[in-house]
C-alpha positions, 0 to 999 in steps of 0.5 A: 509487491507491484513487481510480484503481482505483475510478474508472478500473478500476471495481474494489473497494478495501480501504484499511487506514489505520494513520495516520488520514490518509485521509478521505472528503473527501480521496477525494472531492477526488481523484475530483472531479479525475477526473470532474465527474459526481457519480454517477460520484464516488458510485459510485467512493466506494462501491467504496472501503472504508476501515478503520482498524488502529492496531496490528498485531493490528487489522491482522491481524484486518482481513486475516484477516476479508477472507481469510475473506470472499473465500474464501466469495464466488463467483469474479468476484462484483461485490463482491469486493475486487481491490486491498488498500492498506496505508498504512502497514505501518511504523506498526504494525510499527516499535513492535514492533522494539525490546527484544522484537525476536524477538516483533516479527519473528514478528508482522511475518512473520505479517503478511507471510504474510497479505498474500502469501496475499491476493496469491498465493492469492486473486489480489488486488493488494496494495500496501503503503507503507513509510517511508524511512530513511537508511543511517548509513554511506552516507547513501543512502535505504533502506526501513524495517523492514530486511532481513527485510521486504525479501524480502517484496515482489516489486516495490518503488518509491521515491517521492521529491521531486526536488532543486531542483524549486522551493519547491512541490516539485511534481516527484516521482520514482519509482524501480523498486528491485526487480522480477523482470520489469522493468529497474530505472529512474526516472521522474516520477509525480504522487506526494506525499512520500517513501515506499516502495511495496511490491507483492506479486505476484498469482497467474497 
C-alpha cells in the first residue's frame, strides 16, 4: 500500500512499523515491480517515511508529533503526509489487555482518538492492520482487540488466503466486513497472509 501511494499517487506516506518487518530492501523490491526507472523508484522511496514504535507509548508519541507537525504546515504543502499506515495496532495494544485491563483499554481508546484526529480533522487516510482470531464457539474468523476496537474504524476489510488455492497460496480473498457506504462483499486482491485492515474515514 505504501509503495502504491508513493509511486502511483505520488503522495507522502508515514508507515508506523510495530513489528520490525518492513525494510528498505522490501520497499525497493515492491517499487521495482512497478517501474524499472531508478529515478522514479528513488522518488517514491523519498515519499515513504518509516518509523518504529514497539509499544503504545512510542506509537502515541509518533502520532502526536505528526499531528503537531501537520497542524503547522501550510495546507497543500508538498511535504504533507497524506496517508498513515499503522502495522500493526495489535502488537502494541494486546500486551496491555491482560490483568490491568482498565488501563489498557484507556490507552487503546487514546490511540483511537489520535488516529481519528488525523483522519477527521487533518484529512489523512489512516489504515491500520489488525490480527485475526477465531471465535471459540463458532470457529469463525474475527478481528482481534474485541468489541471496543470494533467501533473505531469506519471501514473494515478481511484479507485471507483461499482454501484449496494450492501449495503456493497465491490466491487471496478480500472481504468488505464493515462499511457505511458500500455493500459488503468479497473479492480477490494481491495480498499476503491473513489480517484485518481498518480504515478511519477522512473528513470531507
